[in-house]
C-alpha positions in Angstrom: -26.0 -1.4 66.1 -22.8 0.2 64.7 -21.9 -3.0 63.0 -25.4 -3.3 61.5 -25.2 0.2 60.1 -21.8 -0.4 58.6 -23.1 -3.6 56.9 -26.0 -1.7 55.4 -23.8 0.9 54.0 -21.5 -1.7 52.6 -24.4 -3.5 50.9 -25.5 -0.2 49.4 -22.1 0.6 48.1 -22.0 -2.8 46.4 -25.4 -2.4 44.8 -24.3 1.1 43.6 -21.1 -0.3 42.1 -23.1 -3.2 40.4 -25.6 -0.7 39.0 -22.9 1.6 37.6 -21.2 -1.5 36.0 -24.4 -2.6 34.4 -25.0 0.9 33.2 -21.5 1.1 31.7 -22.1 -2.2 29.8 -25.6 -1.4 28.4 -25.7 -1.2 24.7 -27.4 2.3 25.0 -24.1 3.8 26.0 -22.9 6.2 23.3 -20.0 4.7 21.3 -16.7 6.7 21.0 -16.1 7.8 17.3 -13.6 5.5 15.6 -10.7 6.4 13.5 -9.9 4.3 10.4 -6.9 2.8 12.3 -9.2 1.9 15.3 -11.8 0.4 12.9 -9.2 -1.8 11.2 -7.9 -3.0 14.6 -11.4 -3.7 15.8 -12.1 -5.8 12.7 -9.0 -7.8 13.1 -10.1 -8.7 16.6 -13.8 -9.3 16.1 -14.6 -9.9 12.4 -16.3 -13.5 12.6 -14.9 -14.5 9.2 -11.3 -13.9 10.6 -12.1 -15.7 13.8 -13.3 -18.7 11.9 -10.0 -18.6 9.8 -8.0 -18.5 12.9 -9.6 -21.7 14.2 -9.0 -23.3 10.8 -5.4 -22.3 11.1 -5.0 -23.8 14.6 -6.7 -26.9 13.2 -4.1 -27.2 10.5 -1.3 -26.6 12.9 -2.6 -29.5 15.0 -2.0 -31.8 12.0 1.8 -31.4 12.7 1.4 -33.3 15.8 -0.1 -36.3 14.0 2.5 -36.0 11.2 5.2 -36.2 13.8 3.9 -39.3 15.7 6.0 -42.5 15.6 4.5 -45.9 15.0 3.0 -47.4 18.1 4.2 -50.8 19.3 1.6 -53.6 19.5 1.3 -55.9 22.6 -0.4 -59.2 22.1 -1.2 -61.7 25.0 -2.7 -65.1 24.3 -3.2 -68.3 26.2 -4.1 -71.9 25.2 -5.3 -74.8 27.2 -5.4 -72.7 30.3 -7.9 -75.0 32.0 -5.6 -78.0 31.8 -3.0 -78.9 34.5 0.5 -77.8 33.9 2.0 -81.4 34.0 -0.3 -82.7 31.2 2.2 -84.1 28.8 -0.3 -84.2 25.9 -1.3 -80.5 25.9 0.1 -78.4 28.7 -1.3 -74.9 29.1 0.6 -72.0 27.4 0.7 -68.3 27.8 2.3 -66.0 25.2 3.1 -62.3 25.3 4.3 -60.6 22.1 5.5 -57.0 21.5 5.8 -56.0 17.9 6.6 -52.6 16.2 6.7 -51.4 12.6 9.9 -49.4 11.8 9.5 -46.8 9.0 12.3 -46.5 6.5 13.2 -43.8 4.0 12.8 -41.0 6.6 9.0 -41.1 6.2 8.4 -39.3 9.4 10.8 -36.4 8.5 9.2 -35.8 5.1 5.7 -36.3 6.6 6.5 -33.6 9.3 8.0 -31.3 6.6 4.9 -31.6 4.5 2.6 -30.8 7.5 4.7 -27.8 8.5 4.8 -26.5 5.0 1.0 -27.0 4.8 0.6 -24.9 8.0 2.7 -22.2 6.6 0.5 -22.1 3.4 -2.7 -21.9 5.6 -1.2 -19.2 7.7 -0.3 -17.1 4.6 -3.8 -17.7 3.3 -5.2 -16.4 6.6 -2.9 -13.3 6.3 -4.3 -12.8 2.8 -7.8 -13.0 4.3 -6.7 -10.4 6.8 -5.5 -8.2 3.9 -8.8 -8.5 2.1 -10.7 -7.8 5.3 -8.6 -4.6 5.9 -9.3 -3.4 2.4 -13.1 -4.0 2.9 -13.0 -2.1 6.2 -11.0 0.8 4.7 -13.3 1.1 1.7 -16.4 0.9 3.9 -14.9 3.5 6.3 -14.2 5.8 3.3 -17.7 5.3 1.9 -19.2 6.2 5.2 -17.1 9.3 5.3 -18.4 10.1 1.8 -21.9 9.5 2.9 -21.5 11.8 5.8 -20.0 14.4 3.7 -22.7 14.0 1.1 -25.5 14.3 3.7 -23.9 17.4 5.0 -23.7 18.9 1.6 -27.3 17.9 0.8 -28.5 19.4 4.0 -26.6 22.7 3.3 -28.0 22.8 -0.2 -31.5 22.1 0.9 -31.3 24.8 3.7 -29.8 27.3 1.3 -32.3 26.7 -1.4 -35.2 26.9 0.9 -34.1 30.4 1.7 -34.0 31.1 -2.0 -37.6 29.9 -2.4 -38.6 32.0 0.5 -37.0 35.1 -1.0 -38.5 34.4 -4.3 -41.9 34.1 -2.7 -41.4 37.6 -1.3 -40.7 38.8 -4.8 -43.6 37.0 -6.1 -45.9 38.8 -3.5 -44.3 42.1 -4.5 -45.0 41.5 -8.2 -41.3 41.4 -9.2 -41.6 37.8 -10.8 -44.4 35.8 -12.4 -46.1 32.8 -10.8 -44.6 30.6 -13.4 -41.1 31.7 -12.5 -41.8 31.0 -8.9 -43.3 27.6 -9.6 -40.2 26.6 -11.6 -38.0 27.7 -8.7 -40.2 26.0 -6.2 -40.3 22.8 -8.3 -36.5 22.5 -8.1 -36.9 22.2 -4.2 -38.0 18.5 -4.9 -34.5 17.7 -6.3 -32.8 19.0 -3.2 -35.3 17.1 -0.9 -34.6 14.0 -2.9 -30.9 14.4 -2.6 -31.2 14.9 1.2 -33.4 11.7 1.6 -31.1 9.6 -0.6 -28.0 10.9 1.4 -29.7 9.8 4.6 -30.4 6.2 3.3 -26.9 6.0 1.9 -25.4 7.0 5.3 -27.4 4.2 7.1 -26.4 1.6 4.6 -22.8 2.6 4.7 -22.8 2.5 8.5 -24.5 -0.9 8.6 -21.9 -2.3 6.1 -19.0 -1.1 8.2 -20.5 -2.3 11.4 -21.0 -5.7 10.0 -17.3 -5.9 9.0 -16.3 -4.9 12.5 -18.2 -7.8 14.0 -20.9 -5.9 15.7 -23.9 -8.2 16.2 -26.6 -5.7 15.3 -26.3 -2.2 13.8 -26.3 0.8 16.0 -27.7 4.2 15.0 -25.2 6.0 17.4 -22.3 4.4 15.5 -19.8 7.2 14.5 -16.5 7.6 12.9 -14.0 10.5 12.5 -11.9 11.2 9.5 -11.4 13.5 6.4 -11.7 13.0 2.7 -8.9 15.5 2.0 -6.4 13.7 -0.2 -3.0 13.2 1.4 0.2 14.3 -0.2 2.5 11.3 -0.7 5.7 10.6 -2.5 5.5 7.1 -4.1 7.2 5.3 -6.9 6.1 2.3 -8.9 9.3 0.3 -8.7 9.4 0.7 -4.8 5.7 -0.4 -4.6 6.4 -3.5 -6.7 9.3 -4.6 -4.5 7.2 -4.1 -1.4 4.4 -6.2 -2.9 6.7 -9.1 -3.8 8.1 -9.1 -0.4 4.9 -8.7 1.6 1.9 -10.2 -0.4 0.8 -13.2 1.6 -0.9 -14.8 -1.4 2.4 -14.8 -3.3 4.1 -16.1 -0.2 1.4 -18.9 -0.1 2.3 -19.8 -3.7 6.0 -20.0 -2.8 5.2 -22.1 0.2 2.9 -24.4 -1.9 6.1 -25.3 -3.9 7.7 -26.4 -0.6 4.7 -28.5 0.3 4.9 -30.1 -3.2 8.6 -30.9 -2.8 8.1 -32.4 0.6 5.3 -34.6 -0.8 7.5 -35.8 -3.6 10.1 -36.9 -1.1 7.3 -38.5 1.1 6.0 -40.4 -1.9 9.4 -41.7 -2.5 9.9 -42.7 1.0 6.5 -44.4 1.1 7.8 -46.6 -1.7 10.4 -48.2 0.6 9.8 -51.3 2.7 9.0 -51.0 6.3 9.9 -54.2 8.5 8.0 -55.3 11.5 10.0 -56.7 14.5 8.4 -59.0 17.0 9.7 -60.3 20.3 7.8 -62.6 22.5 7.8 -64.6 25.7 6.0 -68.0 26.0 5.4 -70.2 29.1 4.2 -73.7 28.2 3.5 -75.8 31.2 6.7 -75.6 33.4 8.9 -74.4 30.5 9.8 -70.8 29.6 11.0 -69.6 26.2 11.8 -66.4 24.4 11.5 -65.9 20.6 11.3 -63.3 17.8 10.4 -62.9 14.1 10.8 -60.3 11.5 8.3 -59.4 8.8 9.4 -57.7 5.6 6.9 -57.0 2.9 8.1 -57.9 -0.6 7.2 -54.7 -2.7 7.4 -56.5 -6.1 4.3 -54.9 -7.6 3.2 -52.0 -5.4 6.2 -49.5 -5.0 3.9 -46.4 -4.8 4.6 -45.6 -8.4 1.4 -43.7 -9.0 1.7 -41.5 -6.1 5.4 -40.7 -7.0 4.4 -39.6 -10.5 1.3 -37.6 -9.3 3.4 -35.6 -6.7 5.9 -34.8 -9.2 3.3 -33.3 -11.6 1.7 -31.5 -8.7 5.1 -29.9 -7.9 5.5 -28.7 -11.5 2.0 -27.3 -11.4 2.7 -25.4 -8.2 5.9 -23.9 -9.8 3.8 -22.6 -12.7 1.3 -21.2 -10.2 4.0 -19.3 -8.3 4.9 -17.7 -11.6 1.3 -16.8 -12.2 1.0 -15.4 -8.6 4.1 -13.2 -9.2 2.7 -11.9 -12.3 -0.7 -11.2 -10.7 1.0 -9.3 -7.9 2.8 -6.9 -10.4 -0.4 -6.6 -12.4 -2.4 -5.6 -9.3 0.2 -3.0 -8.3 0.4 -1.5 -11.8 -3.4 -1.2 -12.0 -3.8 0.3 -8.6 -1.0 2.7 -9.3 -2.7 3.9 -12.6 -5.9 4.3 -10.7 -4.3 6.4 -8.1 -2.5 8.7 -10.5 -5.8 9.3 -12.4 -7.9 9.9 -9.2 -5.2 12.2 -7.7 -5.1 14.4 -10.9 -9.0 14.6 -11.0 -9.3 15.5 -7.4 -6.6 18.2 -7.8 -8.5 19.8 -10.6 -11.8 19.8 -8.7 -10.2 21.2 -5.5 -8.1 23.8 -7.1 -10.3 25.0 -9.9 -13.8 23.5 -10.6 -15.4 23.9 -7.2 -14.4 27.5 -6.9 -15.4 28.2 -10.5 -18.8 26.7 -10.1 -19.4 28.7 -6.9 -18.5 32.0 -8.7 -20.6 31.2 -11.6 -23.7 30.5 -9.3 -23.1 33.7 -7.3 -22.9 35.8 -10.4 -25.8 34.3 -12.1 -28.0 34.5 -9.0 -27.1 38.2 -8.6 -27.7 38.8 -12.3 -31.0 37.0 -12.2 -32.4 39.1 -9.4 -31.4 42.2 -11.1 -32.7 41.1 -14.5 -29.4 40.4 -16.3 -29.8 36.6 -16.7 -32.9 34.4 -17.2 -34.4 32.0 -14.7 -33.1 29.1 -16.8 -29.5 30.4 -16.6 -29.8 30.6 -12.8 -31.2 27.1 -12.5 -28.6 25.6 -14.7 -25.9 27.3 -12.6 -27.5 26.0 -9.5 -27.6 22.4 -10.9 -23.9 22.7 -12.0 -22.8 24.0 -8.6 -24.5 21.1 -6.8 -23.2 18.5 -9.1 -19.6 19.9 -9.0 -19.5 19.9 -5.2 -20.7 16.2 -5.2 -18.3 15.2 -7.9 -15.5 16.8 -5.9 -16.5 14.8 -2.9 -16.5 11.6 -5.0 -13.1 12.6 -6.5 -11.5 13.0 -3.0 -13.1 9.7 -2.0 -11.8 7.9 -5.1 -8.3 9.0 -4.2 -8.7 7.4 -0.8 -10.2 4.2 -2.4 -7.3 4.0 -4.9 -4.8 4.4 -2.0 -6.6 1.6 0.0 -6.4 -0.5 -3.2 -2.6 0.3 -3.6 -2.0 -0.6 0.1 -3.9 -3.9 -0.6 -1.9 -4.6 -3.7 1.4 -4.1 -1.9 0.3 -5.5 1.5 1.8 -2.5 3.1 0.3 0.7 4.7 0.8 3.4 2.1 -0.8 6.2 4.1 1.2 6.8 7.4 
């Protein structure tokens, strides 16, 4: 009885643990808000495009095995007149076994292996470049989602505040302090605030879905959340340092440099393929009651085909790859210069908004609202100030977001993390 009760308790505990595990794995479990660094790390692990590129890289690396293989020997076994007796003087039976192998000259295996290894390095650099592009896309999507959240918060605050204004104006209308036309004009502006709020909600959903897709989530989740700020960071940067970092770290430039190594290895391989490869053969023959051993050597006479076309083609390809390396270097410096100019411009604009324009627009609105209620300003003055304040705050958010986007672009151009 005691054993049966213990067994039932154990079964209940196991069922409870399984239920808790299933509950913990259910997609309805709220997600923990992600930081930008966590979002980037998740994308590097789960982005399907990167996962596909990883498999392609491993496939390219496998080609090194094929390139390093030596020529297989060939074993040949033959027999003749095997149904005749061994002492038949006219045509005794005979068995022959041969082993032959082609020997490569000109260090073909070495250059073939060098070419395959260099090709793997190029593919790996291309994969790192795809990672760089994915990180940029994730950072931009993350910043756009932060902007959408801030814009929705601003739109909600503006809508709530303006509804209070409409309510207060309606009280003044009932008291006879304003005309019906003035109230209608104020009430009509409510549509703009409601439209801003609805558009901000749609923008938030779209931005969230775009980020989730980059993170490799199979389907969008409405409880997806992130944490971060749009406040521009204070950084000390210089253009020469950024250019040196870019030349040292950009994977696309490294791939261009490695392509030159591939081309050089292919030139040497083409030269090696123009050499003659002899084939050596050794055999054993038993004919009747006699045994014999023999050999022969086969050497192709490369009178006409000495791989001339491939030799010339690989040399032109090597020259083209060197020009491509120069172009890639110029592209790196150009990318850094353009990203740097965009960052300086965005930083100056954000500083002006944060230190001057936002506060100024708020002060103007407060003064005109107070003056309108006391008859010092017209309704049109108040509505213009209201529009200017709303637009200035939204422009400030966009300016801050643009600083972050320019920093992300600068990090992408230098292939380094600019923001610590």
